[in-house]
N, C-alpha and C positions, 0 to 999 in steps of 0.2 A: 493597484492590487498586485502583489508579488507574482502570483500564478495566473497566467492568461492562456490563450489558445496555442501559443507557440513555445513559450519558455517560462522559466521561473527566475525573476530578477535578472534577465539577460542571459541566463544559462539555458541552452536548449534542453528539453526534457530528456532526450537521449543521452546527454552528457552528464546528467546528475549521477552521483555516486552514493550508494547506500551501504557504506562500510560499517557503520555502527548504528543500530536501531535500539533505542532505550525504551523498554516497555514498563518501566517502574512507575509511571504516572498514569497508566491506562485506566485505572479505576473501574467505573461501572460499564465501560465499553470493552472489557476484557473479551477477546475473541474466543477464549476457552470456555466462556459462559454464555455465548451468543444465543444458543437454543433456549436456555433458561430465561434470558432477558427478553427475547422476542416471543417466548411462549410457543415455539414451533419445534419441529423435529429436525430442523436443518443441522448439518454437521458442525460441531465446534471445531475451532482451529487453534492449534498451539502457536505461541509467539515464535517458537523456533521455526515452524513451517512458514509463518508469515515473513520472517527475516530472510529465509532462503528464497522465497518468491521475489522479494525486492532485489536480491543479489543475482537473479537469473540473468544471464547475458542477453537473452531474447525478450526481456520484460518490456511491457508497454506502459509508458508513463505519461500522465496528463494531469491537468488541473482537476481537483476533486470538486470544483464548483462551489466551494464554501463561500458564505457571505464575506468572511474575512479575507479570502484569497490566500490564506496561509498554508493550506494543505494540498498535497498531491495524492493522486490515486495511482497505484502501481499494480499491474496484473502480470503475474509470472508463475512459473512452474516450481513447485517444491518437490525435490526428489524424495525427501523423507515422507511427505504426505502421499506422493504419487499422483497429484492432480494440480490444476491451476487454481490459484487464489487471487483475490483482489484485496489490497491493503491500503489503508489511509495512513499517511505519515505527515509530520510537520517538521521543518528544519529547526535545529537547535540554535542556529546562527544565521546571519544575513550578510552577504549573499549565502545561499545554501552551499555547503561543502560536503562533508562525508558523514556528519553526525545528525541523526534524526530522532524525533519522538515518535514511537508507534502509537497510533490512535485506536484502530480497530482493523479487523480483517474478516473475510468470509470466503466460502467456496465460490469461485467465479461463476456467473450465470452464463447461459449459452451464448448470448451476444458478446460478452467479454471474452469468452474462450475463442469464439470465431475471430474476433479482431486480433487477439494475441496470436493465433495460428497463422493469420494472414500477414503478420508482421507489420 
């Protein structure tokens, strides 16, 4: 599995670079339509906000726990949104470099925010 408890294909999570996040293939998991998809009143997230959160210098990165092991979960602050988001991304290449596919995003839950704030 590429993503595990400590790193992604030998690259420590803290060293991953999220320079380019491509949201063109997000399809039904579009974070801008999350409330509609989930049938809830939760806040929708723009892909611009999600990209900003991934580029936050203080972001918290870890395995997303997917069966494939291909995705990572990033929690970071978006200045445009004004709050902390959690984002799921997958690398466009292996080993992971700077280019990623955006998969989905949401407003971070209280435990994610706490972990982010604690660094």
